[in-house]
BABABA-47454 format. One record per residue (C-alpha): x, y, z; residue in three letters; residue number from 1. Coordinates in nm, 2 decimals. Example, Ala and Ser with C-alpha at 12.3 -4.5 7.8 and 13.67 -1.06 7.14 Angstrom:
{east->1.23 north->-0.45 up->0.78 r->ala k->1}
{east->1.37 north->-0.11 up->0.71 r->ser k->2}
***
This chain:
{east->8.63 north->6.64 up->7.88 r->met k->1}
{east->8.62 north->6.72 up->8.25 r->ala k->2}
{east->8.40 north->6.99 up->8.39 r->leu k->3}
{east->8.71 north->7.18 up->8.50 r->thr k->4}
{east->8.90 north->7.15 up->8.17 r->ser k->5}
{east->8.96 north->7.41 up->7.91 r->leu k->6}
{east->8.79 north->7.21 up->7.63 r->pro k->7}
{east->8.47 north->7.19 up->7.83 r->phe k->8}
{east->8.48 north->7.56 up->7.90 r->ala k->9}
{east->8.52 north->7.63 up->7.52 r->ile k->10}
{east->8.24 north->7.38 up->7.45 r->phe k->11}
{east->8.00 north->7.54 up->7.70 r->ala k->12}
{east->8.07 north->7.89 up->7.57 r->ile k->13}
{east->8.02 north->7.79 up->7.21 r->ile k->14}
{east->7.69 north->7.61 up->7.31 r->thr k->15}
{east->7.57 north->7.92 up->7.49 r->gly k->16}
{east->7.65 north->8.15 up->7.20 r->ile k->17}
{east->7.48 north->7.93 up->6.94 r->leu k->18}
{east->7.18 north->7.90 up->7.17 r->tyr k->19}
{east->7.12 north->8.27 up->7.20 r->phe k->20}
{east->7.20 north->8.37 up->6.84 r->val k->21}
{east->6.99 north->8.09 up->6.68 r->tyr k->22}
{east->6.71 north->8.30 up->6.52 r->pro k->23}
{east->6.42 north->8.04 up->6.55 r->lys k->24}
{east->6.36 north->8.08 up->6.92 r->lys k->25}
{east->6.10 north->7.80 up->6.94 r->glu k->26}
{east->6.37 north->7.55 up->6.81 r->gln k->27}
{east->6.65 north->7.65 up->7.04 r->arg k->28}
{east->6.62 north->7.33 up->7.22 r->trp k->29}
{east->6.76 north->7.16 up->6.92 r->val k->30}
{east->7.10 north->7.34 up->6.99 r->ile k->31}
{east->7.10 north->7.18 up->7.34 r->leu k->32}
{east->7.02 north->6.84 up->7.19 r->leu k->33}
{east->7.30 north->6.86 up->6.94 r->ile k->34}
{east->7.54 north->6.98 up->7.21 r->ala k->35}
{east->7.44 north->6.70 up->7.44 r->ser k->36}
{east->7.48 north->6.44 up->7.17 r->cys k->37}
{east->7.83 north->6.58 up->7.08 r->phe k->38}
{east->7.93 north->6.59 up->7.45 r->phe k->39}
{east->7.82 north->6.23 up->7.50 r->tyr k->40}
{east->7.98 north->6.09 up->7.19 r->leu k->41}
{east->8.30 north->6.28 up->7.25 r->tyr k->42}
{east->8.33 north->6.14 up->7.60 r->asn k->43}
{east->8.17 north->5.79 up->7.57 r->ser k->44}
{east->8.15 north->5.71 up->7.20 r->phe k->45}
{east->8.21 north->5.34 up->7.24 r->arg k->46}
{east->7.92 north->5.30 up->7.49 r->tyr k->47}
{east->7.67 north->5.54 up->7.34 r->ala k->48}
{east->7.45 north->5.24 up->7.25 r->ala k->49}
{east->7.35 north->5.20 up->7.62 r->phe k->50}
{east->7.20 north->5.54 up->7.65 r->ile k->51}
{east->7.02 north->5.49 up->7.32 r->val k->52}
{east->6.87 north->5.17 up->7.45 r->val k->53}
{east->6.75 north->5.36 up->7.76 r->thr k->54}
{east->6.60 north->5.64 up->7.56 r->ile k->55}
{east->6.42 north->5.42 up->7.31 r->leu k->56}
{east->6.29 north->5.17 up->7.57 r->ser k->57}
{east->6.17 north->5.43 up->7.81 r->ile k->58}
{east->6.01 north->5.64 up->7.53 r->tyr k->59}
{east->5.81 north->5.37 up->7.37 r->phe k->60}
{east->5.71 north->5.21 up->7.70 r->ala k->61}
{east->5.58 north->5.55 up->7.82 r->ala k->62}
{east->5.39 north->5.61 up->7.50 r->val k->63}
{east->5.24 north->5.26 up->7.51 r->lys k->64}
{east->5.12 north->5.30 up->7.87 r->met k->65}
{east->4.97 north->5.64 up->7.79 r->asp k->66}
{east->4.79 north->5.49 up->7.49 r->asp k->67}
{east->4.65 north->5.21 up->7.71 r->ile k->68}
{east->4.53 north->5.47 up->7.96 r->ser k->69}
{east->4.36 north->5.68 up->7.68 r->ala k->70}
{east->4.21 north->5.37 up->7.52 r->glu k->71}
{east->4.07 north->5.25 up->7.86 r->thr k->72}
{east->3.91 north->5.59 up->7.94 r->arg k->73}
{east->3.76 north->5.60 up->7.59 r->lys k->74}
{east->3.62 north->5.25 up->7.60 r->thr k->75}
{east->3.48 north->5.29 up->7.95 r->val k->76}
{east->3.31 north->5.61 up->7.84 r->lys k->77}
{east->3.16 north->5.45 up->7.53 r->glu k->78}
{east->3.04 north->5.14 up->7.73 r->lys k->79}
{east->2.91 north->5.34 up->8.02 r->lys k->80}
{east->2.55 north->5.26 up->7.96 r->ala k->81}
{east->2.61 north->4.89 up->7.86 r->glu k->82}
{east->2.86 north->4.77 up->8.12 r->trp k->83}
{east->2.79 north->4.70 up->8.49 r->ser k->84}
{east->3.01 north->4.84 up->8.76 r->arg k->85}
{east->3.19 north->4.51 up->8.79 r->glu k->86}
{east->3.26 north->4.49 up->8.41 r->glu k->87}
{east->3.41 north->4.84 up->8.42 r->lys k->88}
{east->3.62 north->4.75 up->8.71 r->lys k->89}
{east->3.74 north->4.43 up->8.55 r->ala k->90}
{east->3.83 north->4.61 up->8.23 r->phe k->91}
{east->4.03 north->4.88 up->8.41 r->lys k->92}
{east->4.21 north->4.61 up->8.61 r->glu k->93}
{east->4.31 north->4.43 up->8.29 r->ala k->94}
{east->4.44 north->4.75 up->8.14 r->ala k->95}
{east->4.63 north->4.82 up->8.47 r->gly k->96}
{east->4.80 north->4.48 up->8.45 r->lys k->97}
{east->4.91 north->4.55 up->8.09 r->arg k->98}
{east->5.06 north->4.88 up->8.20 r->lys k->99}
{east->5.23 north->4.72 up->8.50 r->lys k->100}
{east->5.39 north->4.45 up->8.28 r->arg k->101}
{east->5.53 north->4.71 up->8.05 r->ile k->102}
{east->5.66 north->4.91 up->8.34 r->leu k->103}
{east->5.82 north->4.60 up->8.51 r->ala k->104}
{east->5.99 north->4.48 up->8.19 r->leu k->105}
{east->6.13 north->4.82 up->8.11 r->thr k->106}
{east->6.26 north->4.88 up->8.46 r->leu k->107}
{east->6.42 north->4.53 up->8.47 r->ile k->108}
{east->6.59 north->4.60 up->8.13 r->leu k->109}
{east->6.73 north->4.94 up->8.24 r->asn k->110}
{east->6.82 north->4.86 up->8.59 r->phe k->111}
{east->6.96 north->4.53 up->8.47 r->gly k->112}
{east->7.20 north->4.71 up->8.24 r->ile k->113}
{east->7.30 north->4.95 up->8.52 r->leu k->114}
{east->7.36 north->4.66 up->8.76 r->phe k->115}
{east->7.55 north->4.46 up->8.50 r->leu k->116}
{east->7.78 north->4.74 up->8.40 r->leu k->117}
{east->7.83 north->4.88 up->8.76 r->lys k->118}
{east->7.93 north->4.54 up->8.90 r->tyr k->119}
{east->8.09 north->4.39 up->8.59 r->phe k->120}
{east->8.44 north->4.48 up->8.72 r->asn k->121}
{east->8.37 north->4.30 up->9.05 r->phe k->122}
{east->8.22 north->4.00 up->8.87 r->met k->123}
{east->8.50 north->3.97 up->8.61 r->ser k->124}
{east->8.76 north->3.95 up->8.90 r->gly k->125}
{east->8.55 north->3.68 up->9.07 r->ser k->126}
{east->8.51 north->3.49 up->8.74 r->ile k->127}
{east->8.89 north->3.51 up->8.68 r->ala k->128}
{east->8.94 north->3.37 up->9.03 r->ala k->129}
{east->8.69 north->3.09 up->8.98 r->leu k->130}
{east->8.85 north->2.97 up->8.66 r->ile k->131}
{east->9.20 north->2.99 up->8.80 r->gly k->132}
{east->9.31 north->3.29 up->8.60 r->ala k->133}
{east->9.56 north->3.54 up->8.74 r->ser k->134}
{east->9.42 north->3.87 up->8.87 r->pro k->135}
{east->9.62 north->4.05 up->8.59 r->glu k->136}
{east->9.40 north->3.88 up->8.33 r->ser k->137}
{east->9.08 north->4.02 up->8.48 r->ala k->138}
{east->9.11 north->4.37 up->8.34 r->pro k->139}
{east->9.12 north->4.22 up->7.99 r->gln k->140}
{east->8.75 north->4.12 up->8.02 r->ile k->141}
{east->8.64 north->4.43 up->8.21 r->arg k->142}
{east->8.40 north->4.68 up->8.06 r->leu k->143}
{east->8.42 north->5.05 up->8.11 r->leu k->144}
{east->8.12 north->5.23 up->8.24 r->leu k->145}
{east->7.92 north->5.45 up->8.00 r->pro k->146}
{east->7.92 north->5.82 up->8.09 r->leu k->147}
{east->7.66 north->5.91 up->8.35 r->gly k->148}
{east->7.48 north->5.58 up->8.34 r->ile k->149}
{east->7.35 north->5.60 up->8.70 r->ser k->150}
{east->7.22 north->5.95 up->8.65 r->phe k->151}
{east->7.05 north->5.90 up->8.31 r->tyr k->152}
{east->6.90 north->5.57 up->8.43 r->thr k->153}
{east->6.75 north->5.72 up->8.74 r->phe k->154}
{east->6.62 north->6.03 up->8.54 r->ile k->155}
{east->6.46 north->5.82 up->8.27 r->ala k->156}
{east->6.31 north->5.55 up->8.50 r->thr k->157}
{east->6.17 north->5.82 up->8.73 r->gly k->158}
{east->5.99 north->5.97 up->8.43 r->tyr k->159}
{east->5.85 north->5.63 up->8.33 r->leu k->160}
{east->5.71 north->5.57 up->8.68 r->ile k->161}
{east->5.55 north->5.92 up->8.67 r->asp k->162}
{east->5.39 north->5.83 up->8.34 r->val k->163}
{east->5.27 north->5.50 up->8.49 r->tyr k->164}
{east->5.11 north->5.69 up->8.78 r->arg k->165}
{east->4.96 north->5.94 up->8.53 r->glu k->166}
{east->5.12 north->6.23 up->8.71 r->thr k->167}
{east->5.29 north->6.36 up->8.39 r->val k->168}
{east->5.19 north->6.35 up->8.02 r->thr k->169}
{east->5.45 north->6.16 up->7.82 r->pro k->170}
{east->5.66 north->6.34 up->7.56 r->glu k->171}
{east->5.56 north->6.23 up->7.21 r->arg k->172}
{east->5.86 north->6.39 up->7.04 r->asn k->173}
{east->6.14 north->6.14 up->7.08 r->ile k->174}
{east->6.41 north->6.41 up->7.02 r->phe k->175}
{east->6.27 north->6.63 up->7.30 r->lys k->176}
{east->6.26 north->6.33 up->7.53 r->phe k->177}
{east->6.62 north->6.24 up->7.43 r->ala k->178}
{east->6.73 north->6.59 up->7.53 r->leu k->179}
{east->6.57 north->6.55 up->7.87 r->phe k->180}
{east->6.76 north->6.23 up->7.93 r->val k->181}
{east->7.10 north->6.33 up->7.79 r->ser k->182}
{east->7.11 north->6.70 up->7.88 r->phe k->183}
{east->7.49 north->6.75 up->7.91 r->phe k->184}
{east->7.53 north->6.97 up->8.22 r->pro k->185}
{east->7.36 north->6.71 up->8.45 r->gln k->186}
{east->7.48 north->6.38 up->8.30 r->ile k->187}
{east->7.82 north->6.38 up->8.46 r->val k->188}
{east->7.75 north->6.45 up->8.83 r->gln k->189}
{east->7.37 north->6.51 up->8.84 r->gly k->190}
{east->7.14 north->6.63 up->8.98 r->pro k->191}
{east->6.87 north->6.37 up->8.91 r->ile k->192}
{east->6.61 north->6.60 up->8.76 r->ser k->193}
{east->6.24 north->6.54 up->8.76 r->gln k->194}
{east->6.06 north->6.55 up->8.43 r->tyr k->195}
{east->5.80 north->6.80 up->8.56 r->gly k->196}
{east->6.06 north->7.04 up->8.68 r->lys k->197}
{east->6.31 north->7.03 up->8.38 r->leu k->198}
{east->6.14 north->6.93 up->8.06 r->his k->199}
{east->5.95 north->7.25 up->7.99 r->asp k->200}
{east->6.25 north->7.46 up->8.08 r->gln k->201}
{east->6.45 north->7.27 up->7.81 r->leu k->202}
{east->6.19 north->7.32 up->7.54 r->ile k->203}
{east->6.10 north->7.68 up->7.61 r->glu k->204}
{east->6.32 north->7.94 up->7.45 r->pro k->205}
{east->6.52 north->8.17 up->7.68 r->his k->206}
{east->6.68 north->8.50 up->7.62 r->asp k->207}
{east->7.01 north->8.62 up->7.76 r->leu k->208}
{east->6.94 north->8.81 up->8.08 r->glu k->209}
{east->7.19 north->8.99 up->8.30 r->trp k->210}
{east->7.06 north->8.85 up->8.63 r->thr k->211}
{east->7.08 north->8.49 up->8.50 r->asn k->212}
{east->7.43 north->8.55 up->8.35 r->phe k->213}
{east->7.57 north->8.71 up->8.66 r->lys k->214}
{east->7.43 north->8.44 up->8.89 r->gln k->215}
{east->7.54 north->8.16 up->8.65 r->gly k->216}
{east->7.90 north->8.29 up->8.63 r->ile k->217}
{east->7.91 north->8.32 up->9.01 r->met k->218}
{east->7.79 north->7.96 up->9.05 r->asn k->219}
{east->8.05 north->7.83 up->8.79 r->val k->220}
{east->8.33 north->8.03 up->8.97 r->thr k->221}
{east->8.23 north->7.89 up->9.31 r->trp k->222}
{east->8.22 north->7.54 up->9.17 r->gly k->223}
{east->8.56 north->7.57 up->9.01 r->leu k->224}
{east->8.70 north->7.70 up->9.34 r->phe k->225}
{east->8.55 north->7.40 up->9.53 r->lys k->226}
{east->8.69 north->7.15 up->9.28 r->lys k->227}
{east->9.03 north->7.30 up->9.18 r->leu k->228}
{east->9.13 north->7.47 up->9.51 r->val k->229}
{east->8.96 north->7.28 up->9.80 r->ile k->230}
{east->8.91 north->6.93 up->9.65 r->ala k->231}
{east->9.23 north->6.90 up->9.46 r->asp k->232}
{east->9.45 north->7.04 up->9.74 r->cys k->233}
{east->9.28 north->6.81 up->9.99 r->ala k->234}
{east->9.33 north->6.52 up->9.76 r->trp k->235}
{east->9.71 north->6.59 up->9.74 r->lys k->236}
{east->9.73 north->6.57 up->10.12 r->ala k->237}
{east->9.53 north->6.25 up->10.13 r->ile k->238}
{east->9.74 north->6.09 up->9.86 r->lys k->239}
{east->10.06 north->6.19 up->10.04 r->ala k->240}
{east->9.92 north->6.02 up->10.36 r->tyr k->241}
{east->9.87 north->5.69 up->10.18 r->tyr k->242}
{east->10.19 north->5.72 up->9.97 r->asp k->243}
{east->10.38 north->5.73 up->10.30 r->asn k->244}
{east->10.21 north->5.42 up->10.44 r->gly k->245}
{east->9.91 north->5.56 up->10.62 r->gly k->246}
{east->9.85 north->5.43 up->10.97 r->ile k->247}
{east->10.08 north->5.12 up->10.91 r->asn k->248}
{east->10.37 north->5.31 up->10.77 r->gly k->249}
{east->10.65 north->5.18 up->10.55 r->thr k->250}
{east->11.00 north->5.04 up->10.60 r->glu k->251}
{east->11.14 north->5.39 up->10.59 r->asp k->252}
{east->10.86 north->5.57 up->10.78 r->met k->253}
{east->10.66 north->5.50 up->11.09 r->pro k->254}
{east->10.28 north->5.50 up->11.07 r->gly k->255}
{east->10.08 north->5.81 up->11.15 r->tyr k->256}
{east->9.92 north->5.86 up->11.48 r->gly k->257}
{east->9.55 north->5.89 up->11.57 r->gly k->258}
{east->9.55 north->6.27 up->11.53 r->thr k->259}
{east->9.67 north->6.25 up->11.17 r->met k->260}
{east->9.43 north->5.97 up->11.09 r->val k->261}
{east->9.14 north->6.18 up->11.23 r->leu k->262}
{east->9.26 north->6.48 up->11.03 r->phe k->263}
{east->9.28 north->6.28 up->10.71 r->ile k->264}
{east->8.93 north->6.13 up->10.77 r->thr k->265}
{east->8.78 north->6.48 up->10.80 r->leu k->266}
{east->8.98 north->6.61 up->10.51 r->leu k->267}
{east->8.85 north->6.32 up->10.29 r->tyr k->268}
{east->8.49 north->6.42 up->10.39 r->ala k->269}
{east->8.57 north->6.78 up->10.29 r->leu k->270}
{east->8.73 north->6.66 up->9.96 r->gln k->271}
{east->8.43 north->6.44 up->9.87 r->leu k->272}
{east->8.18 north->6.72 up->9.93 r->tyr k->273}
{east->8.38 north->6.99 up->9.76 r->ala k->274}
{east->8.44 north->6.78 up->9.45 r->asp k->275}
{east->8.08 north->6.66 up->9.41 r->phe k->276}
{east->7.90 north->6.98 up->9.51 r->ser k->277}
{east->8.15 north->7.18 up->9.30 r->gly k->278}
{east->8.06 north->6.98 up->8.99 r->gly k->279}
{east->7.69 north->7.05 up->9.06 r->ile k->280}
{east->7.76 north->7.42 up->9.10 r->asp k->281}
{east->7.93 north->7.43 up->8.76 r->ile k->282}
{east->7.64 north->7.25 up->8.60 r->ser k->283}
{east->7.38 north->7.47 up->8.76 r->arg k->284}
{east->7.58 north->7.78 up->8.67 r->gly k->285}
{east->7.59 north->7.68 up->8.30 r->ile k->286}
{east->7.22 north->7.62 up->8.30 r->cys k->287}
{east->7.15 north->7.94 up->8.48 r->arg k->288}
{east->7.32 north->8.14 up->8.21 r->val k->289}
{east->7.09 north->7.98 up->7.96 r->ile k->290}
{east->6.79 north->8.05 up->8.18 r->gly k->291}
{east->6.74 north->7.70 up->8.31 r->ile k->292}
{east->6.71 north->7.63 up->8.68 r->asp k->293}
{east->6.85 north->7.29 up->8.78 r->leu k->294}
{east->6.75 north->7.15 up->9.11 r->glu k->295}
{east->6.96 north->7.21 up->9.42 r->val k->296}
{east->7.15 north->6.90 up->9.53 r->asn k->297}
{east->7.33 north->7.01 up->9.85 r->phe k->298}
{east->7.23 north->7.23 up->10.14 r->arg k->299}
{east->7.53 north->7.25 up->10.38 r->gln k->300}
{east->7.51 north->6.88 up->10.47 r->pro k->301}
{east->7.79 north->6.89 up->10.73 r->tyr k->302}
{east->7.59 north->7.13 up->10.94 r->phe k->303}
{east->7.32 north->6.88 up->10.99 r->ser k->304}
{east->7.22 north->6.80 up->11.35 r->arg k->305}
{east->7.11 north->6.44 up->11.28 r->ser k->306}
{east->7.16 north->6.16 up->11.03 r->ile k->307}
{east->6.81 north->6.20 up->10.89 r->ser k->308}
{east->6.87 north->6.58 up->10.84 r->glu k->309}
{east->7.21 north->6.50 up->10.68 r->tyr k->310}
{east->7.03 north->6.26 up->10.43 r->trp k->311}
{east->6.79 north->6.54 up->10.34 r->arg k->312}
{east->7.08 north->6.78 up->10.28 r->arg k->313}
{east->7.31 north->6.55 up->10.09 r->trp k->314}
{east->7.23 north->6.45 up->9.73 r->his k->315}
{east->6.88 north->6.59 up->9.77 r->ile k->316}
{east->6.76 north->6.48 up->9.43 r->thr k->317}
{east->6.86 north->6.12 up->9.49 r->leu k->318}
{east->6.67 north->6.12 up->9.82 r->gly k->319}
{east->6.37 north->6.28 up->9.65 r->ala k->320}
{east->6.39 north->6.02 up->9.37 r->trp k->321}
{east->6.39 north->5.73 up->9.62 r->met k->322}
{east->6.11 north->5.88 up->9.82 r->lys k->323}
{east->5.89 north->5.93 up->9.51 r->asn k->324}
***
C-alpha cells in the first residue's frame, strides 16, 4: 500500500472520518492505533513479530528503569538521616549501573535485529559464496525487511534513552506506547519523531478545523506532485540512461558523454530528494488534517552553502536523533 496508491488514499480518508466521528473524544487515539495496526499487518504481516519485539522490549525496559529511579529516590529519602554521603552515593551508583545494564541489553537487542535484517541480504550472498553455492541460490535464504524497521527502531530507542536520562516520563499504557512507535503516517519514510513532541499529540483528542484541513490537503497535494510528477519522471530518464548502456554504452549504442553523465547525476539528486521529501509531505499532510504536527524533515537542502549546513537541512530528524 504505497503512499501514492488509491488504496492508501481510501484507507487514510476512512481513518480520518472514523477519527472525527468517534463520539468518545478522549479515546480517539484508539482509532489511530487500530489504523496503524491494520496498515502494518496489511503491508508486513509476515514480519510483524519484529515490531512487536521492539515495542515490548522497549516498553518494559523503560518502565523498569523508571521503577528503579523511583525506588532509588524513595530509599534515599527514607535513609536520609541514617546514611552518610558516601553510602547515598554508592546506592545511587549501584542503581545507575542497573539502569545502564537494562539500557545496554535492550539497545543491543533492537539494534542487533536492525543490523541483522538490514545486512542479511549481503551476508547471505557472502555465505553462499563461501560454501560454493551459485549466486542464484542466495535469494532463497534471504529475508525481506520488515516495514519501517529503521524508523521505528530509531523512534523507540530514542525514547528509551530519554527515559534513561530521565528527560521524559515513560508511558505506562502499553497500547499508547505502541501507537507512538507504530503510527502509520511516519513508519514508511519518517520523520523520526521525538517522544516529547509527538506522544501527547497522539493521545489528545482533536477536532476537525478548516485551517488544519486546508494546510493538510496542500501538503498532501504538494507531496504527490513531488513523487508522481518530479520523482517518477526523473526516474524514467535515469532508467533510460542505464538501459541504453550509460557511460559505457552497448553493442548498438555508444556511451554517453560527460555532459549527459553530469545531467543524470543532477537528475538523480533531484529524484532522490523529490521522492523522499514528497513522502514526508504526504505524511505530514495527513497528520495535519487530524490536528497532529509532525516534525519538519527537509529545509531546501540543495540551497545549502556548506556540507554542514546541508546536513542540518537534509533528514533533519535523523541528524537531531544522532545529536541527542
